[in-house]
C-alpha positions as MATLAB code, in Angstrom:
seq = 'XXXXXXXXXXXXXXXXXXXXXXXXXXXXXXXXXXXXXXXXXXXXXXXXXXXXXXXXXXXXXXXXXXXXXXXXXXXXXXXXXXXXXXXXXXXXXXXXXXXXXXXXXXXXXXXXXXXXXXXXXXXXXXXXXXXXXXXXXXXXXXXXXXXXXXXXXXXXXXXXXXXXXXXXXXXXXXXXXXXXXXXXXXXXXXXXXXXXXXXXXXXXXXXXXXXXXXXXXXXXXXXXXXXXXXXXXXXXXXXXXXXXXXXXXXXXXXXXXXXXXXXXXXXXXXXXXXXXXXXXXXXXXXXXXXXXXXXXXXXXXXXXXXXXXXXXXXXXXXXXXXXXXXXXXXXXXXXXXXXXXXXXXXX';
ca = [
     101.617   31.964  -51.942;
     102.868   35.716  -51.445;
     104.025   36.441  -48.207;
     102.143   39.387  -46.379;
     103.907   42.531  -47.119;
     105.514   44.504  -44.329;
     104.685   48.262  -43.483;
     107.897   49.969  -44.626;
     107.420   52.641  -41.889;
     108.286   49.957  -39.372;
     111.791   49.855  -40.875;
     114.804   52.154  -40.147;
     116.507   54.132  -42.369;
     119.539   51.544  -42.385;
     117.141   48.796  -43.112;
     115.604   50.355  -45.965;
     119.162   51.075  -47.170;
     120.002   47.595  -46.856;
     117.032   46.398  -48.800;
     118.119   48.509  -51.933;
     121.609   47.128  -51.572;
     120.158   43.559  -51.430;
     118.095   44.392  -54.611;
     121.113   45.647  -56.478;
     120.526   49.160  -56.156;
     122.207   51.955  -54.390;
     122.095   52.715  -50.714;
     121.399   56.363  -51.039;
     117.840   55.245  -52.610;
     116.945   54.564  -49.058;
     117.545   57.869  -47.736;
     115.329   59.279  -50.653;
     112.440   56.704  -49.737;
     112.984   57.501  -45.917;
     112.473   61.550  -46.600;
     109.373   60.503  -48.436;
     107.897   58.521  -45.865;
     108.563   60.961  -43.054;
     109.220   64.687  -43.773;
     106.844   64.653  -46.850;
     104.358   62.362  -45.554;
     103.906   60.204  -48.506;
     101.189   57.840  -48.389;
     101.711   56.245  -51.638;
     104.857   54.763  -53.446;
     103.391   56.345  -56.671;
     103.863   59.795  -55.140;
     107.534   59.410  -54.538;
     108.369   61.430  -57.958;
     112.074   61.497  -58.006;
     112.305   57.778  -57.951;
     112.245   55.419  -60.921;
     108.919   53.668  -61.700;
     110.685   50.336  -61.549;
     111.901   51.104  -58.063;
     108.568   52.143  -56.957;
     107.248   48.704  -58.564;
     109.647   46.776  -56.550;
     108.521   48.717  -53.179;
     105.104   48.005  -54.088;
     105.899   44.327  -54.485;
     107.576   44.150  -51.020;
     105.913   46.860  -48.837;
     102.631   48.515  -47.655;
     102.166   52.073  -46.193;
      99.811   51.577  -43.671;
      98.645   55.244  -43.457;
      95.784   56.788  -41.480;
      92.751   58.347  -43.261;
      90.822   61.042  -41.943;
      87.226   59.705  -42.131;
      85.276   62.568  -40.962;
      86.384   66.016  -39.669;
      84.003   68.364  -37.568;
      84.627   72.074  -36.831;
      83.492   73.634  -33.414;
      81.601   76.934  -33.104;
      84.855   77.865  -31.206;
      87.433   76.715  -34.109;
      88.220   73.540  -32.577;
      88.424   70.735  -35.137;
      87.793   66.971  -34.695;
      89.206   64.194  -36.831;
      87.680   60.648  -36.873;
      90.899   58.873  -37.863;
      90.553   55.500  -39.735;
      93.483   53.113  -39.472;
      94.286   50.791  -42.120;
      92.514   47.603  -40.396;
      88.986   49.772  -40.173;
      89.489   50.776  -36.522;
      88.773   54.426  -35.779;
      90.423   56.923  -33.232;
      89.843   60.478  -32.741;
      92.485   63.630  -32.520;
      91.840   67.249  -32.104;
      93.125   70.525  -33.151;
      92.653   73.245  -30.327;
      93.370   76.795  -31.704;
      93.915   79.950  -29.628;
      95.210   83.601  -30.483;
      98.900   82.595  -30.337;
      99.016   78.858  -31.110;
      97.640   75.327  -32.294;
      97.785   72.485  -30.560;
      97.117   68.806  -31.372;
      95.613   66.330  -29.054;
      96.273   62.982  -30.119;
      95.419   59.436  -29.384;
      97.781   56.589  -28.469;
      95.687   53.640  -28.257;
      92.267   52.440  -30.025;
      90.034   52.703  -26.561;
      91.686   52.745  -23.321;
      93.610   50.309  -21.020;
      92.234   51.776  -18.003;
      88.730   52.379  -16.273;
      88.370   55.957  -15.330;
      84.498   56.316  -14.516;
      84.318   60.060  -15.934;
      85.879   59.464  -19.400;
      83.971   58.336  -22.070;
      87.153   56.503  -23.935;
      87.448   54.493  -20.941;
      84.120   52.754  -21.682;
      85.622   51.438  -24.843;
      87.481   48.195  -24.557;
      91.367   48.626  -25.560;
      91.421   47.112  -28.980;
      95.133   47.648  -29.678;
      98.087   50.210  -29.505;
      98.805   52.612  -32.299;
     101.998   52.021  -34.275;
     104.473   54.722  -34.317;
     103.474   55.808  -37.743;
      99.834   56.130  -36.857;
     100.434   58.497  -34.196;
     103.047   60.457  -36.385;
     100.242   60.475  -39.016;
      97.762   62.130  -36.554;
     100.082   65.007  -35.971;
     100.818   65.561  -39.706;
      97.188   65.716  -40.468;
      96.388   68.347  -37.741;
      99.659   70.122  -38.913;
      98.226   70.294  -42.297;
      94.723   71.557  -41.037;
      96.547   74.218  -38.761;
      98.268   75.573  -41.985;
      94.865   75.566  -43.846;
      92.720   77.002  -41.336;
      94.945   79.391  -39.131;
      97.710   79.901  -41.666;
     100.654   78.588  -39.229;
     102.327   75.170  -38.536;
     101.078   73.068  -35.470;
     102.833   74.525  -32.363;
     102.052   71.988  -29.669;
     101.194   68.397  -29.018;
      99.572   66.829  -26.181;
      99.157   63.044  -25.773;
      95.518   63.498  -23.920;
      93.497   61.630  -26.742;
      92.187   58.119  -26.350;
      94.342   55.920  -24.689;
      96.919   55.546  -21.717;
     100.417   56.655  -23.519;
     102.558   55.011  -21.018;
     100.644   51.853  -21.731;
     101.957   51.942  -25.265;
     105.422   53.242  -24.181;
     107.837   52.105  -26.870;
     105.522   53.359  -29.832;
     104.717   56.566  -28.048;
     108.437   57.103  -27.583;
     109.315   56.159  -31.158;
     106.548   58.604  -32.562;
     107.949   61.389  -30.366;
     111.658   60.792  -31.601;
     110.162   61.096  -35.423;
     108.174   63.990  -34.583;
     111.080   65.778  -33.121;
     113.829   64.607  -35.613;
     114.953   66.790  -38.281;
     114.289   63.794  -40.670;
     110.393   64.070  -39.597;
     108.575   67.236  -38.383;
     111.425   68.829  -36.361;
     109.468   69.957  -33.534;
     110.899   70.644  -30.142;
     110.165   68.086  -27.663;
     109.545   71.089  -25.189;
     106.423   71.666  -27.159;
     105.361   68.260  -26.558;
     103.348   66.976  -23.264;
     102.724   63.262  -22.413;
      99.664   63.060  -20.119;
      99.505   59.771  -17.816;
      97.068   58.624  -15.274;
      99.884   57.783  -12.920;
     101.781   54.470  -13.591;
     104.871   54.822  -11.376;
     107.006   52.167  -12.589;
     106.733   53.867  -16.122;
     107.129   57.153  -14.959;
     110.576   56.309  -13.673;
     111.252   54.637  -16.997;
     110.638   58.016  -18.654;
     113.170   59.577  -16.382;
     116.026   57.015  -16.756;
     115.335   57.379  -20.500;
     115.945   60.891  -20.286;
     113.003   62.254  -22.321;
     112.872   65.666  -22.980;
     109.089   66.365  -23.182;
     106.974   67.731  -20.647;
     104.821   65.351  -18.363;
     101.095   65.854  -17.055;
      99.424   63.836  -14.639;
      95.382   63.281  -14.533;
      95.599   63.522  -10.688;
      91.850   64.476   -9.927;
      92.266   63.799   -6.016;
      95.128   63.641   -3.531;
      93.132   61.251   -1.235;
      93.673   57.682   -2.170;
      90.140   56.667   -1.351;
      88.618   59.453   -3.506;
      91.004   58.841   -6.450;
      90.100   55.270   -6.388;
      86.502   56.228   -6.510;
      87.001   58.433   -9.662;
      89.908   56.222  -11.275;
      89.366   52.366   -9.924;
      92.569   51.332  -11.500;
      94.504   53.819   -9.380;
      94.114   51.494   -6.242;
      97.020   49.562   -7.610;
      99.261   52.490   -7.632;
      98.769   54.286   -4.192;
      99.372   58.058   -4.118;
     102.772   57.423   -2.206;
     104.101   55.308   -4.881;
     102.942   58.149   -7.526;
     104.798   60.554   -5.274;
     107.988   58.807   -5.020;
     108.040   58.372   -8.888;
     107.472   62.176   -9.569;
     110.205   63.030   -6.865;
     112.489   60.629   -8.977;
     111.306   62.273  -12.171;
     112.206   65.722  -11.001;
     115.623   64.682   -9.578;
     116.360   63.229  -13.042;
     114.958   65.901  -15.625;
     114.493   69.034  -13.459;
     111.160   69.244  -15.360;
     108.023   70.699  -13.404;
     105.002   68.306  -13.513;
     101.636   69.504  -14.674;
      98.551   68.105  -12.667;
      95.139   67.753  -14.367;
      92.302   68.114  -11.967;
      88.551   68.250  -12.544;
      86.570   69.232   -9.483;
      83.269   67.472   -9.429;
      80.091   68.424   -7.338;
      80.204   66.117   -4.217;
      83.164   64.141   -4.743;
      86.338   66.224   -4.511;
      84.752   69.685   -3.822;
      85.372   70.050   -0.273;
      88.126   71.352    2.230;
      89.745   68.054    2.901;
      90.289   67.376   -0.880;
      91.735   70.961   -1.419;
      94.059   70.751    1.605;
      95.303   67.463    0.413;
      96.135   68.855   -3.166;
      97.853   71.667   -1.588;
      99.941   69.215    0.230;
     100.786   67.154   -2.793;
     101.666   70.090   -4.809;
     104.532   70.897   -2.355;
     106.452   67.441   -3.113;
     107.444   68.475   -6.590;
     107.763   71.767   -8.501;
     104.359   71.769  -10.431;
     101.438   73.671  -11.790;
      97.850   72.827  -11.542;
      95.384   72.757  -14.457;
      91.835   72.855  -12.991;
      89.751   71.479  -16.014;
      86.311   72.168  -16.588;
      84.245   68.841  -16.515;
      82.454   67.661  -19.598;
      79.632   65.161  -18.972;
      79.352   61.992  -20.823;
      75.411   61.286  -20.616;
      74.704   60.155  -17.313;
      74.498   62.403  -14.061;
      77.150   60.352  -11.617;
      79.608   63.383  -12.121;
      78.664   66.615  -12.273;
      80.567   69.683  -12.945;
      81.522   71.417   -9.325;
      80.300   75.156   -8.507;
      82.463   78.285   -9.457;
      82.470   78.790   -5.696;
      84.099   75.321   -5.237;
      86.523   76.050   -8.195;
      87.593   79.642   -6.681;
      88.402   77.898   -3.395;
      90.846   75.489   -4.842;
      92.462   78.627   -6.634;
      92.520   80.791   -3.572;
      94.292   77.947   -1.645;
      96.636   76.894   -4.349;
      97.799   80.522   -5.159;
      97.966   81.377   -1.330;
     100.670   78.593   -1.212;
     102.553   79.715   -4.168;
     101.403   77.169   -6.741;
     100.720   78.145  -10.181;
      97.191   77.496  -11.097;
      94.935   77.832  -14.337;
      91.356   76.984  -15.181;
      91.185   75.321  -18.668;
      87.957   75.903  -20.235;
      86.835   73.218  -22.430;
      86.923   73.622  -26.175;
      84.957   71.971  -28.798;
      82.102   70.736  -26.577;
      79.318   71.068  -29.088;
      81.157   68.381  -31.024;
      82.381   66.037  -28.504;
      85.919   66.905  -28.853;
      86.609   67.997  -25.264;
      88.315   66.455  -22.445;
      87.102   62.991  -21.625;
      84.653   63.071  -24.467;
      86.473   61.194  -27.195;
      84.566   58.114  -27.822;
      84.382   57.859  -31.507;
      80.511   57.810  -31.801;
      80.646   57.569  -35.347;
      82.741   54.685  -35.763;
];
């Protein structure tokens, strides 16, 4: 009985070199294959044209390449592109290309479904089925880079881990994917152009700092009052703001990298003076900036976008305290590609 073939992209370059030596071939053949797999993004052994057919057959016999397939692509009126990405086992995740005049950003997923239970987010209503492998995360970026070149005539400039899933609940695979994305043997992107967004898991934020990562960190905050935050994000009752604050102070001490707070203002939930004052106070603990995000409804009426007046009250209070604040208008709403809307309705 034939043993199940292993995904070759789960092997390191040295392991692929060792495979060739063990099969009476030269080690450098491993370098060629590794280049095809990562920097050239080959999804089939037969595409590796500078490698002999007998060698390709040998690879076919022992390995598979579990690549993604863009099942469906939708383009929004504002230029945003959403990919429904089918994985090798038939599961589907979504990723998004967000264009501006000066750059293109890939918003990628790290889990099928999500481990958490944020009440305002469509993705959180899907149960977490599994973590994505490093190569599956990498492939999403590669696909969006191709779309960026095709539609906008320049390579992908930024990546945000703000798609489906909580990246820090898939810690090792996310870091391995970023290692390949930033490696000269992969896409060669600067880690400073990558932002990982977390709902705020203190222990894992400290681990990021200890691992001396070079990418940026964003935290989905949404309230600086524990009771309100737990109403919005029930899991956060396990991670009080005092613990989150301590982990962010630790992060800044170790990395000297500013935090971005993602913050949605909802009508009747956090659109009051107490919430504004609490956020201003929380922002003073660690150098940061605040992105006020336009809310995108997900069918029911429990969460509603706050008034412009409420948003302006936040902006005024933050700016008066010397805190950088931006309002992020949502892109791709007409194709359910905006923040909090990724739920794979087609899958």
